[in-house]
Every structure is written in C-alpha cells, then in structure tokens.
C-alpha positions in Angstrom: -34.4 20.9 14.3 -37.5 18.7 14.4 -40.0 19.8 16.9 -43.7 18.4 17.6 -46.3 19.6 15.1 -47.4 23.0 16.9 -44.4 23.3 19.1 -42.5 26.9 19.4 -38.6 27.0 19.1 -37.3 28.6 22.0 -35.0 31.0 21.8 -32.5 33.2 23.6 -30.6 30.3 24.9 -27.9 30.5 27.5 -25.8 28.2 29.7 -26.6 28.7 33.6 -25.7 26.7 36.7 -27.8 24.0 37.8 -27.8 25.9 41.5 -29.6 28.8 39.4 -31.6 27.1 37.6 -33.2 25.5 40.8 -33.2 29.3 42.3 -35.1 30.1 39.4 -37.9 27.5 40.2 -37.7 28.5 43.6 -38.5 31.9 42.8 -41.4 30.8 40.5 -43.2 29.0 43.6 -42.8 31.3 46.8 -44.9 31.0 49.8 -44.8 27.0 50.1 -44.6 26.0 53.7 -45.3 22.9 55.4 -44.7 20.5 52.6 -42.2 19.8 49.6 -42.0 22.1 46.3 -43.2 19.9 43.8 -41.3 20.4 40.5 -42.1 18.8 37.1 -39.7 17.8 34.4 -41.4 16.9 30.9 -40.0 16.0 27.7 -39.7 13.1 24.8 -38.1 9.8 25.7 -34.5 10.4 25.3 -34.6 13.7 26.2 -32.6 13.4 29.4 -35.4 14.0 32.1 -34.3 11.5 34.6 -30.9 12.4 34.2 -31.6 16.0 35.0 -33.7 15.6 37.8 -30.6 13.7 39.1 -28.3 16.5 38.3 -31.0 19.2 40.1 -30.5 16.7 43.3 -26.7 18.0 43.8 -27.8 21.4 44.9 -30.9 20.0 46.3 -30.0 17.2 48.7 -33.3 16.9 50.5 -35.1 16.5 47.4 -36.7 13.0 45.8 -37.4 11.8 42.4 -41.0 10.5 41.5 -41.1 8.8 37.9 -44.3 8.7 36.0 -43.0 5.9 34.2 -43.3 3.9 37.4 -47.1 4.9 38.1 -47.8 4.3 34.5 -46.2 0.5 34.5 -48.6 -1.4 32.8 -51.4 0.9 33.6 -52.0 3.4 30.9 -49.4 5.3 28.7 -51.2 8.5 29.7 -54.3 8.0 31.5 -52.4 8.2 35.1 -53.3 11.7 36.2 -55.8 10.7 38.7 -53.8 8.1 40.4 -50.8 10.5 40.1 -52.9 13.0 42.1 -54.5 10.4 44.8 -51.4 8.4 45.6 -48.4 10.9 45.3 -49.5 14.5 44.9 -52.3 14.6 47.6 -50.1 13.3 50.5 -47.2 15.5 49.2 -49.4 18.4 49.7 -50.3 17.5 53.2 -46.7 17.0 54.0 -46.8 13.4 54.6 -44.6 10.6 53.2 -45.7 8.7 50.2 -45.4 4.7 50.0 -47.5 3.7 47.2 -47.9 0.0 45.9 -49.5 0.1 42.6 -51.8 -2.7 41.9 -50.0 -3.4 38.1 -46.7 -4.0 40.4 -48.8 -6.7 43.0 -50.2 -8.2 39.6 -46.6 -8.5 37.8 -44.8 -9.5 41.3 -42.7 -6.1 40.5 -41.1 -5.6 44.1 -40.7 -2.3 46.0 -42.9 0.9 46.2 -43.1 4.1 44.9 -41.7 6.1 48.2 -40.9 9.6 49.1 -39.7 10.5 52.6 -41.4 12.9 54.9 -39.4 16.1 55.1 -38.3 16.2 51.8 -37.6 20.0 50.3 -38.2 19.5 46.9 -39.9 16.3 45.1 -39.0 16.2 40.9 -41.9 14.3 39.0 -40.4 13.3 35.7 -42.1 11.8 33.1 -43.6 12.5 29.4 -47.5 13.9 30.2 -46.7 15.1 33.5 -47.1 18.9 32.3 -50.7 18.9 31.6 -53.8 20.9 32.8 -54.9 18.1 34.7 -52.1 18.3 37.1 -51.0 22.1 36.6 -52.9 22.7 40.3 -50.6 20.4 41.9 -47.4 21.5 40.4 -45.4 24.5 41.8 -42.8 24.7 38.9 -42.1 23.1 35.4 -39.5 22.4 33.1 -39.9 21.3 29.2 -37.0 19.8 27.6 -36.8 20.8 24.1 -34.7 19.3 21.4 -34.3 17.7 18.0 -36.9 14.7 17.9 -34.7 12.6 15.8 -31.8 13.1 18.1 -33.9 11.9 21.2 -35.2 9.1 19.1 -31.7 8.2 18.5 -30.9 7.8 22.0 -34.0 6.3 22.8 -33.5 3.6 20.6 -29.8 3.2 21.9 -31.1 3.0 25.3 -34.1 0.8 25.0 -33.1 -1.3 21.7 -34.8 -2.0 18.3 -36.5 -5.0 18.3 -39.4 -5.6 16.6 -41.0 -5.9 20.1 -39.8 -2.4 20.9 -40.4 -1.1 17.7 -44.1 -2.2 18.0 -43.9 -0.4 21.6 -42.6 3.0 20.0 -45.5 3.2 17.5 -48.2 2.3 20.1 -46.3 4.9 22.2 -46.5 7.5 19.9 -50.0 6.9 18.4 -50.9 8.1 22.0 -48.1 10.8 22.5 -48.5 12.9 19.9 -52.0 13.8 20.2 -51.8 14.2 23.5 -49.1 16.6 23.5 -50.5 18.5 20.5 -53.5 19.0 23.0 -51.7 19.9 26.1 -49.0 22.0 24.5 -46.9 21.7 27.7 -43.9 24.1 25.9 -46.4 26.6 26.6 -47.1 26.0 30.2 -43.2 25.3 31.4 -41.9 27.7 33.9 -38.6 27.1 32.0 -37.3 25.1 28.8 -34.2 23.5 29.2 -31.9 22.1 26.0 -32.5 18.3 26.2 -30.1 16.5 25.7 -27.7 18.8 26.5 -25.1 19.7 24.4 -21.8 17.6 23.9 -19.1 18.6 26.5 -21.4 20.7 28.7 -20.1 21.1 32.2 -22.2 18.6 34.3 -23.0 21.6 37.0 -24.7 23.6 33.9 -27.5 23.6 31.8 -28.7 25.3 28.7 -32.1 27.1 29.5 -34.3 29.6 27.6 -37.2 31.9 28.8 -40.6 29.8 28.3 -42.1 30.2 25.0 -45.7 30.9 26.7 -47.2 33.7 28.2 -48.5 34.0 31.6 -47.1 34.5 35.3 -44.6 32.1 35.0 -42.8 34.3 32.3 -42.2 36.9 35.2 -40.6 35.3 37.3 -37.5 34.1 35.2 -37.0 38.3 34.3 
C-alpha cells in the first residue's frame, strides 16, 4: 500500500459499527457542554471523507457537516485555518448558529452560505488539511482516513475527470498538499484511524478502524 512519505501504516484493523466508532469519539471528548462537539475528518481526495461524515449522521441525526472545500473555495488550498476559526469554529464554541457567506462566494455569485443550526449535537468538519496544529484547540476528536494513495487517486479521477485542466489543478494541489501533510503529519494527531476508501462489500453500518499510529492522550481513550 502506497502511503504519504513519512506516514506510518496502521495495524490492528478491525470492523466495528458506526455507532461504536461514534461512541469512541464521544469518549475521547468528555465534558463538552453548552455547544456541539466538533469532530474532524481528514484524508486525501478520494478517501471517502464526505461519505464517512454522512454515514456518521445516521446514529447522530442532530449533527451537521462543514466542508473545508466550501471555506477554501477560490480562497486557498490550505491557507484557510484562520478563516475557519473566525467564521465557523469560534461561533460553534460559543454555542451559536453559523451562517457564513465567504467573500469568494460573493465575488463568483455562488448561491447559499455555510450554515450550521443552533442546537446541533455534533459538527463534522471534513476536508484535507483539517487536522493541523493551528486547529487542534478547536477540535474535540479527529479521524484520519488511511488508504492506498493509488486507489484514492483513481477514485478522485473517476469523480472529477481527467481533462488537461483537471490534471493541472491536481498537480498544483499536490505541490501544496505533499509538503503540508509532511509537516503536519495528521495521522499522528488523529484520535482514530479509519480505512478509506472502505473495503468493497462492507456493511454500510460498519467502518474499519485501527488504533491511532501516534502517541498521546487520545490513544488511551480508545482502549
């Protein structure tokens, strides 16, 4: 399996229910009151981050999803942490609703806004680069989706196409992604490692998880 340079291959994989994985994330973030828990899902494009977030909403129907691609849209590949904090994470930690219309959406006439209703129990923030040092104080638990990069790239190409413009976009993205992830090493920070994309034929109510590859307090929460 081809992984990111420096990424440690997880071991001890096992199948568990989505509900059990959600309970483990809650156990890793005790004492949160008066606001939603903020759980992050990180991984390469094609790993299945958006799909996983939606699967977690089954046992957590009072949850909402924020896509970092929406925050970063026509803004920056990875230089969006402060914007995410100011416009989304700070309001969530105050227990208030989010209704954020990014400047880039206004400039490009994109309709709608990024919204999270008041009273959500969990907010899933999903996107490549969300598990980083700058955001660590704002995240209650985190998931890194580990999988074969060749397979993830194949799925990404199937999803987004293989036109010359798309190949140029991917090349520009990788020029920033690879050094960013090598520096931040999100697989070492994660509360939980989840296989992404999941194996074919897996029950949709299940996920394949492994203990985190790094050390620290979050490992103890998963024992």
